[in-house]
C-alpha positions in Angstrom: 0.0 0.0 0.0 1.0 3.6 -0.5 1.8 5.6 2.7 -1.7 7.1 2.7 -3.2 3.6 3.1 -4.5 3.5 -0.5 -4.0 0.5 -2.9 -1.3 0.3 -5.5 -2.3 -1.0 -8.9 -0.9 -4.5 -8.1 -3.0 -4.6 -4.9 -6.1 -3.8 -7.0 -5.4 -7.0 -8.9 -4.9 -8.9 -5.7 -8.2 -7.5 -4.4 -9.9 -8.7 -7.6 -8.4 -12.2 -7.3 -9.1 -12.7 -3.6 -12.6 -11.2 -3.8 -13.4 -13.5 -6.6 -12.3 -16.5 -4.6 -14.2 -15.3 -1.5 -17.4 -15.6 -3.5 -16.6 -19.2 -4.6 -13.7 -21.5 -5.3 -12.5 -21.4 -8.9 -10.1 -23.1 -11.1 -6.8 -21.3 -11.8 -7.6 -20.7 -15.4 -11.1 -19.4 -14.6 -9.7 -17.1 -11.9 -7.0 -15.7 -14.2 -9.5 -15.1 -17.1 -12.0 -13.5 -14.7 -9.5 -11.1 -13.2 -8.1 -10.2 -16.7 -11.6 -9.6 -18.0 -12.8 -7.4 -15.1 -9.6 -5.3 -15.0 -9.3 -4.8 -18.7 -12.9 -3.7 -19.0 -12.4 -0.9 -16.4 -8.9 0.3 -17.1 -7.8 -1.3 -20.4 -5.0 -3.7 -20.8 -2.0 -2.7 -18.7 1.2 -4.5 -17.9 1.4 -2.6 -14.6 -2.0 -4.0 -13.6 -1.7 -7.5 -15.0 1.8 -8.2 -13.6 0.5 -9.8 -10.4 0.8 -13.6 -10.4 -1.8 -15.8 -8.9 1.0 -18.2 -8.1 2.4 -15.5 -5.8 -0.9 -15.6 -3.9 -0.4 -19.3 -3.3 3.2 -18.8 -2.3 2.1 -16.2 0.3 -0.4 -18.8 1.5 -3.4 -16.5 0.7 -4.9 -19.2 -1.5 -4.6 -22.9 -1.7 -5.5 -25.7 -4.1 -8.5 -27.9 -3.2 -7.6 -30.5 -5.8 -4.5 -31.1 -7.9 -0.9 -30.4 -7.2 -0.6 -26.9 -8.4 -1.4 -24.2 -11.0 0.0 -26.3 -13.8 -2.8 -28.8 -13.5 -5.5 -26.1 -13.2 -6.2 -26.7 -9.6 -9.4 -25.5 -8.0 -8.5 -22.7 -5.6 -9.9 -21.3 -2.5 -9.0 -18.6 0.1 -7.1 -19.5 3.2 -7.8 -17.7 6.5 -4.8 -15.6 5.8 -6.3 -14.7 2.4 -9.6 -13.7 4.0 -7.7 -11.4 6.4 -5.8 -9.9 3.5 -9.0 -9.4 1.5 -10.5 -7.4 4.4 -7.4 -5.3 4.7 -7.6 -4.5 1.0 -11.3 -3.8 1.1 -11.1 -1.3 4.0 -8.2 0.7 2.4 -8.7 4.3 1.5 -9.3 5.6 -2.0 -7.3 8.5 -3.5 -9.2 11.6 -4.4 -7.4 11.8 -7.6 -9.9 10.0 -9.8 -8.1 8.1 -12.6 -8.4 4.7 -14.2 -6.8 2.9 -11.3 -9.0 4.7 -8.8 -12.1 3.8 -10.9 -11.0 0.2 -10.9 -10.5 0.2 -7.1 -13.9 1.8 -6.5 -15.6 -0.7 -8.7 -13.8 -3.6 -6.9 -14.9 -2.2 -3.5 -18.5 -2.1 -4.7 -18.1 -5.6 -6.3 -17.0 -7.1 -3.0 -18.3 -4.7 -0.3 -21.0 -7.2 0.6 -18.3 -9.4 2.0 -17.6 -6.9 4.8 -19.5 -6.7 8.0 -22.0 -3.8 8.4 -19.6 -1.5 10.3 -16.8 -1.9 7.8 -19.2 -1.5 4.9 -20.6 1.8 6.3 -17.1 3.0 6.9 -16.2 2.3 3.3 -19.2 4.2 2.0 -18.2 7.1 4.3 -14.7 7.0 2.8 -16.1 7.0 -0.7 -18.3 9.9 0.2 -15.4 11.9 1.5 -13.3 11.0 -1.6 -16.1 12.2 -3.8 -16.5 15.4 -1.9 -12.7 16.1 -2.1 -12.7 15.5 -5.9 -15.8 17.8 -6.3 -14.1 20.5 -4.2 -11.0 20.2 -6.4 -13.0 20.5 -9.6 -15.0 23.5 -8.3 -11.8 25.3 -7.3 -10.3 24.7 -10.7 -13.5 25.9 -12.4 -13.5 29.0 -10.3 -9.9 29.7 -11.1 -10.5 29.4 -14.9 -14.0 30.9 -15.0 -13.0 33.8 -17.2 -10.7 31.8 -19.6 -11.4 31.4 -23.3 -12.0 28.0 -24.7 -14.0 25.0 -23.5 -12.4 24.1 -20.2 -15.2 25.5 -18.1 -17.8 23.6 -20.1 -15.9 20.4 -19.6 -15.4 21.0 -15.9 -19.1 21.7 -15.6 -19.7 18.2 -17.1 -17.3 16.6 -14.6 -18.8 18.6 -11.7 -22.3 17.3 -12.6 -21.1 13.7 -12.6 -19.5 14.1 -9.2 -22.6 15.8 -7.8 -24.7 13.0 -9.1 -22.2 10.4 -7.7 -22.3 12.2 -4.3 -26.1 12.0 -4.2 -26.1 8.4 -5.2 -23.5 7.6 -2.4 -25.6 9.4 0.2 -28.7 7.4 -0.8 -26.7 4.2 -0.8 -25.4 5.0 2.7 -28.9 5.6 4.0 -30.1 2.3 2.4 -27.2 0.3 3.9 -27.6 1.8 7.4 -31.3 1.2 7.5 -32.2 4.9 7.7 
């Protein structure tokens, strides 16, 4: 993790693999294809993101084979207790306010696997996502104000982004209320 307790791109891949196995055991080939499909649809193909080996998860004792000797015989894999603990650590990490393709991937992964957290952790994550969205919105509003008199189309583009973040913020507030039972 970065010093601010946010995930690196490689940890996003780890989250995807561990979360997928938390939902159900999978064969090595199915897990690799599933991770590759999800990540590439959100952030495009990237060597930085796809460099994490599933074999490394096994070496670190985060996953284990149910049948078969190893990855070479397409073993069915499941999470170990250590893997479950690592998954929780990854799921409760912070999200950077700088919204880019990796941040988008991490947020999508959090929503994909958030149901695996207990209620308190889940509400904490939604609160963190709300705060991150508010920070990004404030950054965009400041930028817009600074360039309000500029020629060109920047302000129009910023208005579009601001509307998206305002909509996202409202959605997150509603989602928090639904999850907290309010």
